[in-house]
C-alpha positions as CSV (number, residue, x, y, z in Angstrom):
1,M,0.0,0.0,0.0
2,S,1.2,3.5,-0.8
3,G,2.6,5.3,2.2
4,L,0.2,8.1,1.6
5,F,-2.7,5.9,2.7
6,D,-0.8,3.7,5.2
7,L,-2.4,3.7,8.6
8,T,0.2,1.5,10.3
9,G,0.7,2.5,13.9
10,R,-2.5,4.6,14.1
11,T,-5.3,3.8,16.6
12,A,-8.9,4.0,15.3
13,L,-12.2,3.9,17.2
14,V,-15.3,3.1,15.2
15,T,-18.6,3.5,17.1
16,G,-21.5,1.2,16.3
17,S,-19.1,-1.4,14.8
18,S,-20.3,-4.8,16.0
19,R,-22.0,-5.3,12.6
20,G,-23.0,-3.6,9.4
21,I,-21.3,-0.6,8.0
22,G,-19.3,0.2,11.1
23,N,-17.8,-3.3,11.2
24,A,-16.9,-3.1,7.5
25,L,-15.2,0.3,8.1
26,A,-13.2,-1.1,11.0
27,R,-12.0,-3.9,8.8
28,A,-11.0,-1.4,6.1
29,L,-9.0,0.6,8.5
30,A,-7.3,-2.6,9.9
31,D,-6.5,-3.7,6.3
32,A,-4.7,-0.3,5.9
33,G,-2.6,-1.0,9.0
34,A,-4.6,0.6,11.8
35,T,-5.1,-0.8,15.2
36,V,-8.9,-0.7,15.6
37,V,-11.3,-0.5,18.6
38,L,-14.8,-1.7,18.0
39,N,-17.7,-0.2,20.0
40,G,-21.2,-1.1,20.7
41,I,-23.7,-1.2,23.6
42,N,-24.4,-4.9,23.5
43,A,-21.3,-6.4,25.2
44,E,-22.0,-10.0,24.1
45,R,-22.4,-9.1,20.4
46,L,-19.4,-6.8,20.6
47,K,-17.1,-9.5,22.0
48,A,-18.2,-11.8,19.2
49,A,-17.5,-9.2,16.6
50,E,-14.0,-8.5,18.1
51,A,-13.2,-12.3,18.1
52,A,-14.3,-12.6,14.4
53,L,-12.3,-9.6,13.3
54,A,-9.2,-10.3,15.4
55,A,-8.9,-13.8,13.8
56,D,-7.8,-12.1,10.6
57,Y,-5.0,-9.9,12.0
58,P,-1.9,-10.2,14.2
59,P,-2.5,-10.2,18.0
60,G,-3.1,-6.7,19.4
61,R,-4.6,-5.2,16.3
62,V,-8.3,-5.5,17.2
63,H,-9.9,-4.5,20.5
64,S,-13.4,-3.6,21.7
65,C,-14.9,-1.2,24.3
66,A,-18.6,-1.3,25.2
67,F,-20.0,2.1,26.1
68,D,-23.1,4.2,25.5
69,V,-22.3,6.8,22.9
70,T,-25.3,8.9,23.9
71,S,-23.9,9.5,27.4
72,D,-21.3,12.3,28.0
73,D,-19.7,10.4,30.9
74,E,-19.7,7.1,29.0
75,A,-18.2,8.7,25.8
76,A,-15.4,10.3,27.9
77,R,-14.8,6.9,29.6
78,G,-14.7,5.0,26.3
79,V,-12.2,7.4,24.7
80,A,-10.1,7.4,27.9
81,W,-10.0,3.6,27.8
82,V,-8.7,3.6,24.3
83,E,-6.0,6.1,25.2
84,E,-4.9,4.2,28.2
85,N,-5.1,0.6,26.9
86,V,-4.6,0.8,23.2
87,G,-2.8,4.0,22.2
88,P,-3.2,7.6,21.3
89,L,-6.5,7.9,19.4
90,E,-5.8,9.4,16.0
91,I,-8.9,8.2,14.0
92,L,-12.5,8.4,15.2
93,V,-15.4,7.2,13.0
94,N,-18.7,8.3,14.4
95,N,-20.9,5.6,12.9
96,A,-23.4,4.7,15.6
97,G,-27.0,5.2,14.4
98,I,-30.6,3.9,14.4
99,Q,-33.7,4.4,12.3
100,H,-37.3,4.7,13.3
101,R,-40.1,4.7,10.7
102,V,-43.3,6.5,11.7
103,P,-45.2,9.3,10.1
104,M,-44.5,12.6,11.9
105,L,-48.1,13.1,13.0
106,E,-47.9,9.8,14.9
107,L,-44.3,10.1,16.1
108,D,-43.7,9.9,19.8
109,V,-41.4,12.6,21.1
110,A,-39.4,9.9,23.0
111,D,-38.6,8.2,19.7
112,W,-37.6,11.5,18.1
113,D,-35.3,12.2,21.0
114,R,-33.8,8.6,20.8
115,V,-32.9,8.9,17.1
116,I,-31.5,12.5,17.5
117,S,-29.4,11.4,20.5
118,T,-28.0,8.3,18.8
119,D,-27.5,9.7,15.3
120,L,-26.4,13.3,16.1
121,T,-25.7,14.0,19.7
122,S,-23.4,10.9,20.0
123,A,-21.1,12.3,17.3
124,F,-20.8,15.6,19.3
125,L,-20.1,13.7,22.6
126,V,-17.6,11.2,21.3
127,G,-16.1,13.7,18.9
128,R,-15.5,16.2,21.7
129,A,-14.1,13.6,24.0
130,A,-11.7,12.5,21.2
131,A,-10.8,16.1,20.3
132,R,-9.8,16.8,23.9
133,H,-7.0,14.3,23.4
134,M,-6.2,15.0,19.7
135,I,-5.9,18.8,20.0
136,P,-2.9,18.9,22.4
137,R,-1.1,16.5,20.0
138,G,-1.9,18.6,17.0
139,R,-3.4,15.9,14.9
140,G,-6.4,13.7,14.4
141,K,-9.1,12.5,12.0
142,I,-12.8,12.5,12.7
143,I,-15.2,10.9,10.2
144,N,-18.9,11.4,10.7
145,I,-21.1,8.9,8.9
146,C,-23.9,10.8,7.3
147,S,-26.4,9.6,4.7
148,V,-28.1,10.6,1.4
149,Q,-30.7,11.8,3.9
150,T,-28.2,14.5,4.8
151,D,-29.5,16.1,1.5
152,L,-32.7,14.3,0.8
153,A,-35.9,13.4,2.7
154,R,-38.4,10.5,2.6
155,P,-41.7,10.1,4.4
156,T,-41.8,8.5,7.8
157,I,-38.1,9.0,8.8
158,A,-38.2,12.7,10.0
159,P,-35.9,12.2,13.0
160,Y,-33.3,10.4,10.9
161,V,-33.4,13.1,8.2
162,A,-33.1,15.9,10.8
163,A,-30.2,14.1,12.5
164,K,-28.2,13.4,9.4
165,G,-28.7,16.9,8.1
166,G,-27.5,18.2,11.4
167,L,-24.5,15.9,11.3
168,R,-23.2,17.6,8.2
169,N,-23.3,20.9,9.9
170,L,-21.8,19.5,13.0
171,T,-18.9,18.4,10.8
172,R,-18.6,22.0,9.6
173,A,-18.8,23.3,13.2
174,M,-16.0,20.9,14.3
175,T,-13.9,22.0,11.4
176,A,-14.5,25.7,12.3
177,E,-13.3,25.1,15.8
178,W,-10.6,22.4,15.5
179,A,-9.0,22.5,12.1
180,G,-6.6,25.1,13.3
181,S,-5.3,22.6,15.9
182,G,-4.4,20.1,13.2
183,L,-7.6,18.0,13.0
184,Q,-9.4,17.0,9.9
185,I,-13.1,16.4,10.3
186,N,-15.2,15.2,7.4
187,G,-18.3,13.2,6.6
188,I,-19.1,10.2,4.5
189,A,-22.7,10.0,3.2
190,P,-23.5,6.5,2.0
191,G,-26.4,5.9,-0.4
192,Y,-28.5,2.8,-0.1
193,I,-26.1,0.1,1.0
194,H,-26.9,-3.6,0.9
195,T,-26.3,-5.0,4.4
196,E,-28.1,-7.5,6.6
197,M,-30.1,-4.5,8.1
198,T,-31.4,-3.5,4.6
199,Q,-32.0,-7.0,3.3
200,N,-35.8,-6.5,3.8
201,L,-35.7,-3.5,1.5
202,V,-33.6,-5.3,-1.1
203,D,-36.2,-8.1,-1.0
204,D,-39.1,-5.7,-1.5
205,E,-39.5,-5.8,-5.3
206,E,-41.1,-2.4,-5.6
207,F,-38.6,-0.6,-3.4
208,N,-35.7,-2.4,-5.0
209,A,-36.9,-1.4,-8.5
210,W,-37.2,2.2,-7.3
211,I,-33.6,2.2,-5.9
212,L,-32.2,0.8,-9.2
213,G,-34.1,3.3,-11.3
214,R,-33.3,6.2,-9.0
215,T,-29.5,5.4,-8.9
216,P,-27.5,6.2,-12.0
217,A,-25.1,3.4,-11.2
218,N,-28.1,1.1,-11.3
219,R,-27.2,-0.9,-8.2
220,W,-27.2,-0.9,-4.5
221,G,-24.0,0.1,-2.8
222,T,-21.9,-2.4,-0.8
223,V,-19.9,-1.9,2.3
224,Q,-16.8,-2.3,0.2
225,D,-17.7,0.9,-1.7
226,L,-17.2,2.8,1.6
227,A,-13.8,1.3,2.4
228,G,-11.6,3.4,0.1
229,P,-13.1,6.8,1.1
230,A,-12.9,5.9,4.8
231,V,-9.2,5.0,4.5
232,W,-8.5,8.1,2.5
233,L,-10.1,10.4,5.0
234,S,-8.2,8.6,7.8
235,S,-4.9,9.0,6.1
236,A,-2.2,11.6,5.3
237,G,-3.7,11.7,1.8
238,S,-6.5,13.9,3.1
239,D,-4.6,16.3,5.3
240,F,-6.0,19.4,3.6
241,V,-9.6,18.1,3.3
242,N,-11.7,19.6,6.0
243,G,-15.4,20.1,6.7
244,Q,-16.5,18.1,3.6
245,T,-19.3,15.5,3.2
246,I,-18.5,13.0,0.5
247,F,-21.5,11.3,-1.0
248,I,-21.0,7.7,-1.9
249,D,-24.3,7.0,-3.5
250,G,-23.8,5.9,-7.2
251,G,-25.0,9.4,-8.3
252,M,-28.4,9.3,-6.5
253,T,-28.2,12.9,-5.1
254,V,-27.1,14.5,-8.4
255,V,-30.0,13.5,-10.6
256,V,-33.7,14.3,-10.6
């Protein structure tokens, strides 16, 4: 691998990485040489994910830390654990997120709060905890996982749309405050990605046909499509890229 994108010796924390996109991004960073820390709230599932990933790398390259990303105290504890037990945190991927599909007129405020807390506030909490360690060292990469819903909206997912739109501007706010201290903060906005959690949508013939017709690339994205951009934004190759949200959507957001 080119030295420009080599992550050897760097420690990365990926939130919400016991499965799905987060787990794939952790693997991509590990493939590029990083030592990775998986995160989730379900300790049993997280340990299983750690064991599965660790089997493919030398000892000491894969770790896990269970903590609640929606808690300020827990976020600080999790980041401190990484710093003390793994190494200086140089890469943070804020990936944790949930979805809740209910029309707005029927949406319970508690469900609104839960989605906003998990999909937006957590990035602020974990990002701030990480930045408090990164800023004194004068370097660090933070990647916020956005969505095509950062730019677009669909019925029944108002909290998710609001959270992902807010996450792009949180990325800009982090840049405004921290770029001068040597940090690069950017977003990745995946399109419709085929994972175990979207399998039911892929199996829905009408929805699948809509996705294929709406996407110029005429296919669903895969988790592998996100690997290269994640490695790039984690590497020295992106040292002057800041405050950007990169859409990885097969062209969906540029056509009508």
